[in-house]
C-alpha positions as a Markdown table, in Angstrom:
| # | Residue | x | y | z |
|---|---|---|---|---|
| 1 | Met | -54.0 | 43.2 | 88.9 |
| 2 | Thr | -55.6 | 43.3 | 92.1 |
| 3 | Pro | -55.8 | 39.4 | 93.4 |
| 4 | Thr | -59.4 | 38.6 | 94.5 |
| 5 | Ile | -60.3 | 37.9 | 98.3 |
| 6 | Glu | -61.1 | 34.1 | 97.9 |
| 7 | Glu | -56.7 | 34.1 | 96.1 |
| 8 | Cys | -55.8 | 36.0 | 99.2 |
| 9 | Leu | -57.8 | 33.6 | 101.4 |
| 10 | Glu | -55.9 | 31.1 | 99.5 |
| 11 | Ser | -52.4 | 32.1 | 100.0 |
| 12 | Leu | -53.2 | 33.1 | 103.4 |
| 13 | Thr | -54.3 | 29.1 | 103.9 |
| 14 | Glu | -51.6 | 27.6 | 102.2 |
| 15 | Ala | -49.0 | 30.0 | 104.1 |
| 16 | Met | -50.2 | 29.0 | 107.4 |
| 17 | Glu | -50.4 | 24.8 | 106.1 |
| 18 | Met | -46.9 | 25.4 | 105.7 |
| 19 | Asp | -45.8 | 27.2 | 108.9 |
| 20 | Ile | -47.5 | 24.2 | 110.6 |
| 21 | Leu | -46.1 | 21.4 | 108.3 |
| 22 | Thr | -42.0 | 23.2 | 109.0 |
| 23 | Ala | -43.1 | 23.1 | 112.8 |
| 24 | Gln | -44.2 | 19.6 | 112.6 |
| 25 | Gly | -40.8 | 19.1 | 110.5 |
| 26 | Glu | -38.7 | 20.5 | 113.0 |
| 27 | Ala | -40.3 | 19.0 | 116.1 |
| 28 | Glu | -39.7 | 15.6 | 114.4 |
| 29 | Ala | -36.0 | 16.1 | 113.2 |
| 30 | Glu | -35.7 | 17.0 | 116.8 |
| 31 | Trp | -37.3 | 13.8 | 117.7 |
| 32 | Leu | -35.1 | 12.1 | 115.2 |
| 33 | Gln | -32.1 | 13.3 | 116.7 |
| 34 | Asp | -33.1 | 12.3 | 120.5 |
| 35 | Ala | -33.4 | 8.7 | 119.4 |
| 36 | Gly | -30.2 | 8.5 | 118.1 |
| 37 | Leu | -31.3 | 8.8 | 114.3 |
| 38 | Ser | -30.5 | 11.7 | 113.4 |
| 39 | Asp | -28.2 | 10.7 | 110.4 |
| 40 | Leu | -31.6 | 9.6 | 108.6 |
| 41 | Ile | -32.4 | 13.0 | 107.9 |
| 42 | Gly | -29.6 | 14.0 | 106.5 |
| 43 | Asp | -29.3 | 13.9 | 102.5 |
| 44 | Arg | -27.9 | 10.4 | 102.7 |
| 45 | Thr | -26.6 | 7.9 | 105.6 |
| 46 | Glu | -23.4 | 7.4 | 106.6 |
| 47 | Glu | -22.2 | 3.9 | 107.5 |
| 48 | Asn | -22.7 | 4.1 | 111.3 |
| 49 | Gly | -25.1 | 2.5 | 114.0 |
| 50 | Asn | -28.8 | 3.8 | 112.6 |
| 51 | Phe | -29.2 | 0.8 | 110.5 |
| 52 | Val | -28.1 | -1.1 | 113.3 |
| 53 | Leu | -30.5 | 0.6 | 115.7 |
| 54 | Leu | -33.5 | -0.1 | 113.4 |
| 55 | Ser | -32.9 | -3.7 | 112.6 |
| 56 | Thr | -33.7 | -4.0 | 116.4 |
| 57 | Leu | -37.0 | -2.4 | 116.6 |
| 58 | Thr | -40.0 | -4.1 | 116.7 |
| 59 | Lys | -43.3 | -2.9 | 114.3 |
| 60 | Thr | -44.8 | -0.8 | 116.4 |
| 61 | Gln | -41.4 | 0.8 | 117.2 |
| 62 | Ala | -40.5 | 0.8 | 113.8 |
| 63 | Ala | -44.2 | 2.3 | 112.4 |
| 64 | Ala | -43.4 | 5.3 | 114.9 |
| 65 | Val | -40.0 | 5.8 | 113.5 |
| 66 | Gln | -41.4 | 6.3 | 109.9 |
| 67 | Arg | -44.4 | 8.2 | 111.3 |
| 68 | Arg | -41.7 | 10.8 | 112.4 |
| 69 | Leu | -39.7 | 10.3 | 108.8 |
| 70 | Asp | -42.8 | 11.3 | 106.7 |
| 71 | Thr | -44.0 | 14.2 | 108.7 |
| 72 | Tyr | -39.9 | 15.2 | 108.2 |
| 73 | Thr | -39.6 | 14.3 | 104.8 |
| 74 | Arg | -43.3 | 16.1 | 103.9 |
| 75 | Ser | -41.7 | 19.6 | 105.5 |
| 76 | Arg | -38.9 | 19.2 | 103.3 |
| 77 | Arg | -40.1 | 18.4 | 99.8 |
| 78 | Lys | -42.8 | 21.1 | 100.8 |
| 79 | Lys | -40.0 | 23.5 | 101.1 |
| 80 | Asn | -38.6 | 22.9 | 98.0 |
| 81 | Lys | -35.5 | 22.1 | 99.5 |
| 82 | Gln | -33.0 | 19.0 | 98.1 |
| 83 | Pro | -34.3 | 16.0 | 97.1 |
| 84 | Val | -34.7 | 13.5 | 100.5 |
| 85 | Arg | -34.5 | 10.2 | 100.5 |
| 86 | Asp | -37.6 | 7.9 | 100.4 |
| 87 | Val | -38.6 | 6.0 | 103.3 |
| 88 | Arg | -38.5 | 3.0 | 101.8 |
| 89 | Asp | -34.9 | 3.3 | 101.0 |
| 90 | Ile | -34.7 | 3.1 | 104.6 |
| 91 | Phe | -37.3 | 0.5 | 105.8 |
| 92 | Gly | -37.9 | -1.6 | 102.6 |
| 93 | Val | -41.8 | -1.9 | 102.0 |
| 94 | Val | -43.9 | 1.3 | 103.4 |
| 95 | Gly | -46.9 | -0.6 | 104.0 |
| 96 | Ser | -45.2 | -2.5 | 107.0 |
| 97 | Gly | -42.2 | -0.3 | 108.2 |
| 98 | Val | -39.9 | -2.9 | 108.3 |
| 99 | Glu | -37.3 | -5.0 | 105.8 |
| 100 | Pro | -38.9 | -8.7 | 104.9 |
| 101 | Glu | -36.3 | -10.2 | 107.1 |
| 102 | Met | -37.3 | -8.2 | 110.0 |
| 103 | Glu | -40.9 | -8.9 | 109.4 |
| 104 | Thr | -40.8 | -12.4 | 109.9 |
| 105 | Glu | -39.6 | -12.0 | 113.1 |
| 106 | Met | -42.3 | -9.5 | 114.5 |
| 107 | Asp | -44.6 | -11.9 | 113.1 |
| 108 | Arg | -43.2 | -14.5 | 115.1 |
| 109 | Leu | -43.3 | -12.3 | 118.1 |
| 110 | His | -47.1 | -11.2 | 117.6 |
| 111 | Cys | -48.1 | -15.2 | 117.7 |
| 112 | Arg | -45.7 | -15.5 | 120.8 |
| 113 | Ala | -47.9 | -12.6 | 122.2 |
| 114 | Ser | -50.7 | -13.8 | 121.5 |
| 115 | Ser | -50.5 | -17.2 | 122.8 |
| 116 | His | -49.7 | -15.2 | 126.0 |
| 117 | Thr | -53.3 | -13.9 | 125.8 |
| 118 | Ile | -54.9 | -17.1 | 126.1 |
| 119 | Gln | -52.7 | -19.7 | 128.4 |
| 120 | Lys | -53.3 | -18.6 | 132.1 |
| 121 | Ser | -49.6 | -20.2 | 132.8 |
| 122 | Asp | -48.0 | -17.6 | 130.8 |
| 123 | Ala | -45.9 | -14.3 | 131.9 |
| 124 | Ile | -49.5 | -12.5 | 130.1 |
| 125 | Gly | -53.1 | -13.3 | 130.3 |
| 126 | Ile | -56.2 | -12.0 | 129.7 |
| 127 | Gln | -56.9 | -11.0 | 133.0 |
| 128 | Asp | -53.7 | -9.4 | 133.3 |
| 129 | Phe | -54.2 | -7.3 | 130.4 |
| 130 | Thr | -57.1 | -5.8 | 131.9 |
| 131 | Ser | -55.6 | -4.7 | 135.5 |
| 132 | Pro | -58.7 | -4.7 | 137.4 |
| 133 | Leu | -58.6 | -3.0 | 140.5 |
| 134 | Arg | -61.3 | -4.9 | 142.4 |
| 135 | Gly | -60.3 | -4.2 | 146.1 |
| 136 | Ser | -58.1 | -7.4 | 146.5 |
| 137 | Met | -54.3 | -8.1 | 147.1 |
| 138 | Arg | -54.3 | -10.3 | 144.2 |
| 139 | Glu | -50.7 | -10.4 | 142.5 |
| 140 | Glu | -50.7 | -9.6 | 138.7 |
| 141 | Leu | -48.0 | -10.3 | 136.5 |
| 142 | Phe | -46.4 | -7.2 | 134.7 |
| 143 | Asn | -44.5 | -8.7 | 131.1 |
| 144 | Thr | -41.3 | -6.9 | 130.2 |
| 145 | Glu | -40.5 | -9.7 | 127.9 |
| 146 | Ile | -42.8 | -7.9 | 125.2 |
| 147 | Ala | -42.5 | -4.7 | 124.0 |
| 148 | Tyr | -45.1 | -2.5 | 125.6 |
| 149 | Ser | -46.2 | -1.1 | 122.2 |
| 150 | Glu | -46.6 | -4.6 | 121.1 |
| 151 | Gln | -48.7 | -5.5 | 123.9 |
| 152 | Ala | -51.1 | -2.5 | 123.7 |
| 153 | Ala | -51.8 | -3.2 | 120.0 |
| 154 | Ile | -52.6 | -6.6 | 121.0 |
| 155 | Leu | -54.8 | -5.3 | 123.6 |
| 156 | Leu | -56.3 | -3.1 | 121.4 |
| 157 | Lys | -57.3 | -5.6 | 118.7 |
| 158 | Gly | -58.4 | -7.9 | 121.4 |
| 159 | Ser | -60.7 | -5.2 | 122.6 |
| 160 | Phe | -60.3 | -6.3 | 126.2 |
| 161 | Pro | -62.4 | -4.1 | 128.6 |
| 162 | Arg | -60.2 | -1.2 | 130.3 |
| 163 | Asp | -60.3 | -0.1 | 133.8 |
| 164 | Ser | -60.5 | 3.9 | 134.0 |
| 165 | Arg | -61.3 | 4.2 | 137.5 |
| 166 | Arg | -58.8 | 5.7 | 140.2 |
| 167 | Ile | -58.8 | 4.5 | 143.9 |
| 168 | Lys | -57.9 | 7.2 | 146.3 |
| 169 | Asp | -57.1 | 4.3 | 148.5 |
| 170 | Glu | -53.9 | 2.9 | 148.3 |
| 171 | Ser | -55.2 | -0.6 | 149.9 |
| 172 | Phe | -56.9 | -1.0 | 147.0 |
| 173 | Leu | -54.1 | -1.0 | 144.7 |
| 174 | Pro | -53.1 | -3.9 | 143.0 |
| 175 | Lys | -49.7 | -5.6 | 143.4 |
| 176 | Phe | -47.4 | -6.4 | 140.1 |
| 177 | Arg | -44.8 | -8.9 | 139.7 |
| 178 | Ile | -42.4 | -9.1 | 137.1 |
| 179 | Pro | -41.7 | -12.5 | 136.2 |
| 180 | Lys | -38.4 | -13.7 | 135.9 |
| 181 | Gly | -37.8 | -14.5 | 132.4 |
| 182 | Arg | -34.5 | -15.8 | 130.4 |
| 183 | Leu | -32.8 | -12.9 | 131.4 |
| 184 | Gly | -33.8 | -12.4 | 134.9 |
| 185 | Val | -35.4 | -9.0 | 136.5 |
| 186 | Thr | -33.0 | -6.2 | 135.7 |
| 187 | Lys | -32.4 | -2.9 | 137.7 |
| 188 | Ile | -31.5 | 0.0 | 136.4 |
| 189 | Gly | -27.9 | -0.3 | 138.7 |
| 190 | Asp | -27.1 | -3.6 | 137.2 |
| 191 | Leu | -26.2 | -2.2 | 133.4 |
| 192 | Ser | -23.0 | -1.0 | 132.6 |
| 193 | Gln | -23.0 | 2.7 | 132.2 |
| 194 | Gln | -21.9 | 1.9 | 128.5 |
| 195 | Asp | -25.2 | -0.3 | 127.9 |
| 196 | Met | -26.9 | 2.5 | 129.9 |
| 197 | Lys | -26.4 | 4.8 | 127.5 |
| 198 | Lys | -28.4 | 3.0 | 124.8 |
| 199 | Ile | -31.6 | 2.8 | 127.0 |
| 200 | Pro | -32.8 | 6.2 | 126.7 |
| 201 | Thr | -33.0 | 6.5 | 123.2 |
| 202 | Leu | -34.6 | 3.1 | 122.9 |
| 203 | Ala | -36.9 | 3.8 | 125.8 |
| 204 | Leu | -37.9 | 6.9 | 123.8 |
| 205 | Ile | -38.8 | 4.9 | 120.4 |
| 206 | Glu | -40.7 | 3.0 | 122.6 |
| 207 | Leu | -42.4 | 5.6 | 124.3 |
| 208 | Thr | -43.5 | 7.1 | 121.3 |
| 209 | Ala | -45.1 | 3.9 | 119.6 |
| 210 | Leu | -46.9 | 3.2 | 122.7 |
| 211 | Cys | -48.2 | 6.7 | 122.5 |
| 212 | Asp | -49.1 | 6.2 | 118.9 |
| 213 | Val | -50.8 | 2.7 | 119.8 |
| 214 | Leu | -52.7 | 4.9 | 122.4 |
| 215 | Gly | -53.9 | 7.8 | 120.2 |
| 216 | Leu | -52.2 | 9.7 | 123.0 |
| 217 | Glu | -49.9 | 13.0 | 121.4 |
| 218 | Leu | -46.5 | 12.7 | 122.9 |
| 219 | Lys | -45.6 | 16.5 | 123.4 |
| 220 | Arg | -42.3 | 18.2 | 124.6 |
| 221 | Asn | -41.4 | 21.4 | 125.7 |
| 222 | Lys | -38.5 | 23.0 | 124.3 |
| 223 | Ala | -35.2 | 23.0 | 127.3 |
| 224 | Val | -35.8 | 25.7 | 129.6 |
| 225 | Lys | -33.4 | 28.5 | 129.4 |
| 226 | Arg | -33.5 | 29.9 | 133.0 |
| 227 | Lys | -30.4 | 32.0 | 134.8 |
| 228 | Ala | -29.4 | 30.0 | 137.7 |
| 229 | Ala | -29.4 | 31.8 | 141.2 |
| 230 | Asp | -25.8 | 32.8 | 142.4 |
| 231 | His | -26.3 | 30.3 | 145.2 |
| 232 | Lys | -24.1 | 27.4 | 146.3 |
| 233 | Leu | -27.2 | 25.4 | 147.1 |
| 234 | Phe | -30.7 | 26.8 | 146.1 |
| 235 | Gly | -31.7 | 27.5 | 142.8 |
| 236 | Val | -28.8 | 25.5 | 141.3 |
| 237 | Pro | -28.9 | 23.0 | 138.4 |
| 238 | Leu | -28.4 | 19.6 | 139.9 |
| 239 | Gly | -25.6 | 18.9 | 137.3 |
| 240 | Thr | -23.8 | 22.1 | 138.9 |
| 241 | Leu | -24.4 | 21.0 | 142.2 |
| 242 | Leu | -23.2 | 17.1 | 142.0 |
| 243 | Glu | -20.2 | 18.4 | 139.9 |
| 244 | Asn | -19.4 | 20.3 | 143.1 |
| 245 | Asp | -20.1 | 17.4 | 145.5 |
| 246 | Gln | -18.1 | 15.3 | 143.8 |
| 247 | Lys | -15.0 | 17.6 | 144.6 |
| 248 | Leu | -15.8 | 16.5 | 148.0 |
| 249 | Leu | -17.4 | 12.8 | 147.5 |
| 250 | Pro | -16.1 | 11.2 | 144.1 |
| 251 | Asn | -19.2 | 8.9 | 143.6 |
| 252 | Thr | -21.8 | 11.1 | 144.9 |
| 253 | Arg | -25.0 | 10.4 | 142.7 |
| 254 | Val | -27.7 | 12.5 | 144.9 |
| 255 | Pro | -26.6 | 16.3 | 145.8 |
| 256 | Leu | -25.6 | 16.3 | 149.6 |
| 257 | Ile | -28.0 | 18.9 | 150.3 |
| 258 | Leu | -30.5 | 17.2 | 149.4 |
| 259 | Gln | -29.1 | 14.0 | 151.2 |
| 260 | Ala | -28.6 | 16.2 | 154.5 |
| 261 | Leu | -32.6 | 17.2 | 154.3 |
| 262 | Leu | -33.7 | 13.7 | 153.8 |
| 263 | Ser | -32.0 | 12.3 | 156.2 |
| 264 | Cys | -32.8 | 15.1 | 159.0 |
| 265 | Leu | -36.3 | 14.3 | 158.2 |
| 266 | Glu | -35.6 | 10.5 | 158.4 |
| 267 | Lys | -34.3 | 10.7 | 162.1 |
| 268 | Lys | -36.9 | 12.7 | 163.7 |
| 269 | Gly | -39.5 | 13.9 | 161.3 |
| 270 | Leu | -41.3 | 10.5 | 159.9 |
| 271 | Asp | -43.4 | 10.7 | 163.4 |
| 272 | Thr | -44.0 | 14.3 | 163.3 |
| 273 | Glu | -48.2 | 14.6 | 162.4 |
| 274 | Gly | -48.7 | 16.5 | 159.2 |
| 275 | Ile | -45.4 | 16.4 | 157.9 |
| 276 | Leu | -44.9 | 17.9 | 154.5 |
| 277 | Arg | -48.4 | 19.0 | 154.9 |
| 278 | Val | -48.0 | 21.3 | 158.1 |
| 279 | Ser | -46.1 | 24.7 | 156.9 |
| 280 | Gly | -43.3 | 25.3 | 158.6 |
| 281 | Ser | -42.4 | 29.5 | 159.6 |
| 282 | Gln | -41.5 | 31.5 | 156.3 |
| 283 | Ser | -39.2 | 33.6 | 158.3 |
| 284 | Arg | -37.5 | 30.6 | 159.7 |
| 285 | Ile | -37.4 | 28.5 | 156.1 |
| 286 | Lys | -35.7 | 32.0 | 154.6 |
| 287 | Ser | -33.3 | 32.1 | 157.5 |
| 288 | Leu | -32.6 | 28.6 | 157.5 |
| 289 | Glu | -31.9 | 28.2 | 153.7 |
| 290 | Gln | -29.8 | 31.6 | 154.7 |
| 291 | Lys | -27.6 | 29.7 | 156.9 |
| 292 | Leu | -27.1 | 26.6 | 154.9 |
| 293 | Glu | -25.8 | 28.8 | 152.1 |
| 294 | Ser | -23.2 | 30.0 | 154.1 |
| 295 | Glu | -22.6 | 27.0 | 156.7 |
| 296 | Phe | -23.7 | 23.8 | 155.0 |
| 297 | Tyr | -20.1 | 22.8 | 153.3 |
| 298 | Thr | -18.1 | 24.1 | 156.8 |
| 299 | Gly | -19.5 | 21.1 | 158.8 |
| 300 | Phe | -20.3 | 23.1 | 161.6 |
| 301 | Phe | -24.3 | 23.4 | 160.5 |
| 302 | Gln | -26.4 | 22.0 | 163.8 |
| 303 | Trp | -29.2 | 20.3 | 162.7 |
| 304 | Asp | -30.7 | 19.2 | 165.7 |
| 305 | Glu | -32.1 | 23.1 | 166.3 |
| 306 | Val | -34.0 | 23.2 | 163.2 |
| 307 | His | -38.0 | 22.4 | 163.2 |
| 308 | Gln | -39.2 | 19.4 | 161.2 |
| 309 | Asn | -41.5 | 21.2 | 159.3 |
| 310 | Asp | -39.3 | 24.2 | 158.6 |
| 311 | Val | -37.1 | 21.3 | 156.7 |
| 312 | Ser | -39.8 | 19.5 | 154.8 |
| 313 | Gly | -40.7 | 23.2 | 153.6 |
| 314 | Leu | -37.2 | 23.7 | 152.4 |
| 315 | Leu | -36.9 | 20.3 | 151.3 |
| 316 | Lys | -40.3 | 21.4 | 148.7 |
| 317 | Arg | -38.7 | 24.6 | 148.3 |
| 318 | Phe | -35.5 | 23.0 | 146.9 |
| 319 | Ile | -37.4 | 20.9 | 144.4 |
| 320 | Arg | -39.4 | 24.2 | 143.3 |
| 321 | Glu | -36.2 | 26.5 | 142.9 |
| 322 | Leu | -34.4 | 23.9 | 140.4 |
| 323 | Pro | -33.9 | 26.3 | 137.6 |
| 324 | Ala | -35.2 | 22.9 | 135.4 |
| 325 | Pro | -38.2 | 20.8 | 136.7 |
| 326 | Leu | -36.9 | 17.5 | 138.1 |
| 327 | Leu | -38.7 | 15.9 | 135.9 |
| 328 | Thr | -37.4 | 18.2 | 132.9 |
| 329 | Ala | -38.6 | 21.1 | 130.7 |
| 330 | Glu | -39.0 | 18.3 | 127.8 |
| 331 | Tyr | -40.7 | 15.7 | 129.3 |
| 332 | Leu | -42.8 | 17.0 | 131.8 |
| 333 | Pro | -45.9 | 17.3 | 129.8 |
| 334 | Ala | -45.7 | 13.5 | 128.8 |
| 335 | Phe | -45.2 | 12.6 | 132.4 |
| 336 | Ser | -48.9 | 14.9 | 132.7 |
| 337 | Ala | -50.2 | 13.2 | 129.8 |
| 338 | Val | -49.9 | 9.6 | 131.5 |
| 339 | Gln | -53.4 | 10.9 | 133.3 |
| 340 | Asp | -55.1 | 10.4 | 129.9 |
| 341 | Ile | -54.0 | 6.5 | 129.8 |
| 342 | Pro | -57.0 | 4.5 | 131.2 |
| 343 | Asp | -55.1 | 1.4 | 131.7 |
| 344 | Leu | -53.4 | 1.1 | 135.1 |
| 345 | Lys | -50.7 | -1.1 | 133.6 |
| 346 | Gln | -50.5 | 1.1 | 130.7 |
| 347 | Arg | -49.9 | 3.7 | 132.5 |
| 348 | Leu | -47.0 | 2.1 | 135.1 |
| 349 | Gln | -45.2 | 1.1 | 131.6 |
| 350 | Ala | -45.4 | 4.5 | 130.0 |
| 351 | Leu | -43.9 | 6.1 | 133.6 |
| 352 | Asn | -41.4 | 3.4 | 133.5 |
| 353 | Leu | -40.2 | 4.5 | 130.0 |
| 354 | Leu | -40.4 | 8.5 | 131.3 |
| 355 | Ile | -38.1 | 7.4 | 134.2 |
| 356 | Leu | -35.3 | 5.5 | 131.8 |
| 357 | Ile | -35.6 | 8.7 | 129.2 |
| 358 | Leu | -34.5 | 10.9 | 132.3 |
| 359 | Pro | -30.9 | 12.3 | 132.8 |
| 360 | Glu | -29.1 | 10.3 | 135.2 |
| 361 | Pro | -28.5 | 13.0 | 138.4 |
| 362 | Asn | -32.8 | 13.7 | 137.6 |
| 363 | Arg | -33.4 | 10.0 | 137.9 |
| 364 | Asn | -31.0 | 9.3 | 141.0 |
| 365 | Thr | -32.4 | 12.8 | 142.7 |
| 366 | Leu | -36.1 | 11.3 | 141.9 |
| 367 | Lys | -35.5 | 8.0 | 143.5 |
| 368 | Ala | -34.1 | 9.2 | 146.5 |
| 369 | Leu | -37.2 | 11.5 | 147.0 |
| 370 | Leu | -39.5 | 8.1 | 146.1 |
| 371 | Glu | -37.9 | 6.5 | 148.7 |
| 372 | Phe | -38.3 | 9.2 | 151.2 |
| 373 | Leu | -41.9 | 9.4 | 150.6 |
| 374 | Arg | -42.6 | 6.2 | 151.1 |
| 375 | Leu | -41.2 | 6.2 | 154.4 |
| 376 | Val | -43.2 | 8.9 | 155.5 |
| 377 | Val | -46.3 | 6.7 | 153.8 |
| 378 | Thr | -45.3 | 3.5 | 156.1 |
| 379 | Arg | -45.5 | 5.9 | 159.3 |
| 380 | Glu | -49.2 | 6.6 | 158.4 |
| 381 | Arg | -50.4 | 5.7 | 161.9 |
| 382 | Lys | -48.1 | 8.3 | 163.7 |
| 383 | Asn | -47.7 | 11.3 | 161.1 |
| 384 | Lys | -51.4 | 10.9 | 159.7 |
| 385 | Met | -50.3 | 11.1 | 156.2 |
| 386 | Asn | -51.1 | 8.5 | 153.8 |
| 387 | Leu | -50.2 | 7.7 | 150.5 |
| 388 | Trp | -52.8 | 10.3 | 149.0 |
| 389 | Asn | -51.9 | 12.9 | 150.9 |
| 390 | Val | -48.2 | 12.8 | 150.3 |
| 391 | Ser | -49.0 | 12.6 | 146.8 |
| 392 | Thr | -51.5 | 15.6 | 146.7 |
| 393 | Val | -48.6 | 17.6 | 148.9 |
| 394 | Ile | -46.0 | 17.0 | 146.4 |
| 395 | Ala | -47.2 | 17.1 | 143.1 |
| 396 | Pro | -47.7 | 20.7 | 142.2 |
| 397 | Asn | -43.9 | 21.2 | 143.5 |
| 398 | Leu | -42.9 | 18.4 | 140.4 |
| 399 | Phe | -45.4 | 19.7 | 138.4 |
| 400 | Met | -45.7 | 23.3 | 138.3 |
| 401 | His | -42.7 | 25.4 | 137.4 |
| 402 | Lys | -41.6 | 29.3 | 137.2 |
| 403 | Gly | -39.6 | 28.6 | 134.2 |
| 404 | Leu | -42.6 | 26.9 | 131.9 |
| 405 | Pro | -45.6 | 28.9 | 130.8 |
| 406 | Asn | -49.2 | 26.8 | 133.1 |
| 407 | Lys | -52.0 | 27.5 | 130.5 |
| 408 | Ile | -54.6 | 25.5 | 132.6 |
| 409 | Pro | -57.8 | 26.0 | 130.6 |
| 410 | Glu | -60.7 | 26.9 | 133.0 |
| 411 | Gly | -62.0 | 24.7 | 135.3 |
| 412 | Lys | -59.5 | 21.9 | 134.5 |
| 413 | Glu | -57.6 | 23.1 | 138.0 |
| 414 | Lys | -58.9 | 20.2 | 140.0 |
| 415 | Gln | -58.7 | 17.5 | 137.4 |
| 416 | Leu | -55.2 | 18.5 | 136.6 |
| 417 | Ala | -54.2 | 18.8 | 140.3 |
| 418 | Glu | -55.9 | 15.4 | 140.8 |
| 419 | Gly | -54.3 | 13.7 | 137.6 |
| 420 | Ala | -51.1 | 15.0 | 138.9 |
| 421 | Ala | -50.8 | 13.8 | 142.4 |
| 422 | Asp | -52.4 | 10.0 | 141.3 |
| 423 | Ile | -49.1 | 9.9 | 138.8 |
| 424 | Val | -47.3 | 10.9 | 142.1 |
| 425 | Arg | -49.3 | 8.1 | 143.8 |
| 426 | Met | -48.2 | 5.4 | 141.6 |
| 427 | Met | -44.5 | 6.6 | 141.2 |
| 428 | Ile | -44.3 | 6.2 | 144.9 |
| 429 | His | -46.3 | 3.4 | 145.2 |
| 430 | Tyr | -44.5 | 1.3 | 142.6 |
| 431 | Gln | -41.3 | 2.9 | 142.3 |
| 432 | Asp | -39.5 | -0.9 | 142.7 |
| 433 | Leu | -41.3 | -1.6 | 139.0 |
| 434 | Leu | -40.5 | 1.7 | 137.5 |
| 435 | Trp | -36.9 | 1.2 | 138.1 |
| 436 | Thr | -36.4 | -2.0 | 136.0 |
| 437 | Val | -35.4 | -2.0 | 132.6 |
| 438 | Ser | -37.5 | -4.4 | 130.8 |
| 439 | Ser | -36.1 | -7.5 | 129.1 |
| 440 | Phe | -37.3 | -6.2 | 125.4 |
| 441 | Leu | -34.9 | -3.4 | 125.9 |
| 442 | Val | -31.6 | -5.2 | 127.2 |
| 443 | Thr | -32.4 | -7.5 | 124.3 |
| 444 | Gln | -32.5 | -4.7 | 121.9 |
| 445 | Val | -29.1 | -3.2 | 124.0 |
| 446 | Arg | -27.4 | -7.0 | 123.2 |
| 447 | Lys | -28.0 | -6.4 | 119.6 |
| 448 | Leu | -26.6 | -3.8 | 119.0 |
| 449 | Asn | -23.6 | -4.8 | 121.2 |
| 450 | Glu | -23.5 | -7.5 | 119.2 |
| 451 | Ser | -23.4 | -5.6 | 116.0 |
| 452 | Ser | -21.0 | -3.5 | 117.1 |
| 453 | Ser | -18.5 | -6.2 | 118.1 |
| 454 | Arg | -19.2 | -7.9 | 114.3 |
| 455 | Lys | -18.9 | -4.5 | 112.9 |
| 456 | Tyr | -15.2 | -3.9 | 114.7 |
| 457 | Gln | -13.8 | -7.6 | 114.2 |
| 458 | Phe | -14.6 | -6.9 | 110.4 |
| 459 | Tyr | -12.6 | -3.5 | 110.7 |
| 460 | Asp | -10.1 | -5.3 | 112.8 |
| 461 | Arg | -10.1 | -8.2 | 110.1 |
| 462 | Arg | -9.1 | -5.1 | 107.7 |
| 463 | Ile | -6.6 | -3.3 | 109.0 |
| 464 | Lys | -4.2 | -6.5 | 109.9 |
| 465 | Asn | -4.4 | -7.8 | 106.1 |
| 466 | Leu | -3.8 | -4.1 | 105.4 |
| 467 | Leu | -0.7 | -4.5 | 108.0 |
| 468 | Lys | 0.2 | -7.9 | 106.7 |
| 469 | Lys | 0.4 | -6.4 | 103.0 |
| 470 | Ile | 2.5 | -3.4 | 104.1 |
| 471 | His | 4.8 | -5.6 | 106.0 |
| 472 | Val | 5.3 | -8.1 | 103.0 |
| 473 | Asp | 5.8 | -5.0 | 100.6 |
| 474 | Lys | 8.0 | -3.7 | 102.9 |
| 475 | Glu | 10.1 | -7.1 | 103.0 |
| 476 | Lys | 10.2 | -6.8 | 99.1 |
| 477 | Thr | 11.7 | -3.3 | 99.2 |
| 478 | Glu | 14.4 | -4.3 | 101.6 |
| 479 | Lys | 15.1 | -7.5 | 99.5 |
| 480 | Asn | 15.4 | -5.4 | 96.3 |
| 481 | His | 17.8 | -2.7 | 97.8 |
| 482 | Ser | 19.9 | -5.5 | 99.4 |
| 483 | Asp | 20.4 | -7.2 | 95.9 |
| 484 | Pro | 22.1 | -4.5 | 93.5 |
| 485 | Cys | 21.7 | -6.8 | 90.5 |
| 486 | Lys | 18.0 | -6.8 | 90.6 |
């Protein structure tokens, strides 16, 4: 019997819905893996750090994880695969997203956060949540004790007014100060390497929770697969560059070629009018690149002979020619989406989390670049390059990449370009704040460490008891062998 048109359309709709749900499930599975929760998507959870990690999450963070797990679960059930565990097996009551004991702690946190919004003397006040750009240099407090997503939820409940203006004059940017709480102010370099490895997964969960509260979709590209150039310096992955450089200088954290370009510009280019904006000679830049490829590691290259505008042009080319974007292919859309957040303080919170998620080579390289750009801005009187000029020139090199499809809607080019420049402007101006590890993340890391320590103590005790038992059994056996009568 031939199916009717209605039946065909219904089948087609179901197939399309299935494809969409499958794609969403795959995306959420990838997210859970990146968030360090890959075992939650298995058929059963083995005894590991997943539940330890979940026990440290705030309400909004747990809700973000549960939302992704729900989507993944629906996609699995729709495909008629093996039955998957219900989310209640992981989080307890579905309505809250957290276990009862944890819920009590979260309620306490909400009460503490709410009291902060009322008391002016505390770290966060109502005025601080609104982040007004009034043209004054009034210092505002930037709270890192309470999770950003929790702060956003409180702000949303209170329906505080938001400031959506963007001001190109940096003199109107407010100053932010991080109050020294019980943990002090922690910079990225202050944490041990072992603790720093835990930060990106926690930051990803928090960023997702923040975006959920703000109603912002957190899109991620797949890792770009672009063939690296057969060169030593330009068009080479950051990891490869650092690996080669560390053979010469073991503690190298930023590619030596980038250090050399920045150092050359710092010595002679900061006072050059239009530095970064005025293009050098393309033929000279190409010749300079070829010469560096052959002579840089020999130590014989003469930097005194080069034009400063050629060096600045080569610096921008170095960033553009990286096989993968400096802000990474995965999170470049998330960096771009920051411009859609209306509140300045929340934009900075999102940028702070994104920088913590970046791989270490990318983060260190970006920091070196931003520190140089801040130096350029400080010489504005001589080089005629203010913060907005510098941001506008650098933004395309960070946000446009050959390996990624650039589908810009018609008529949106100017808006997106200004938004990207605004993000670079914030990264330059607030870089000290952005390279801070929030106290709530440090607290979560400490909880993870304490739980791991208790786990190892438990296993250590079991091993000691087992060894003791083996020793006692061995003594009994030897005694029996030495006494033939027995």
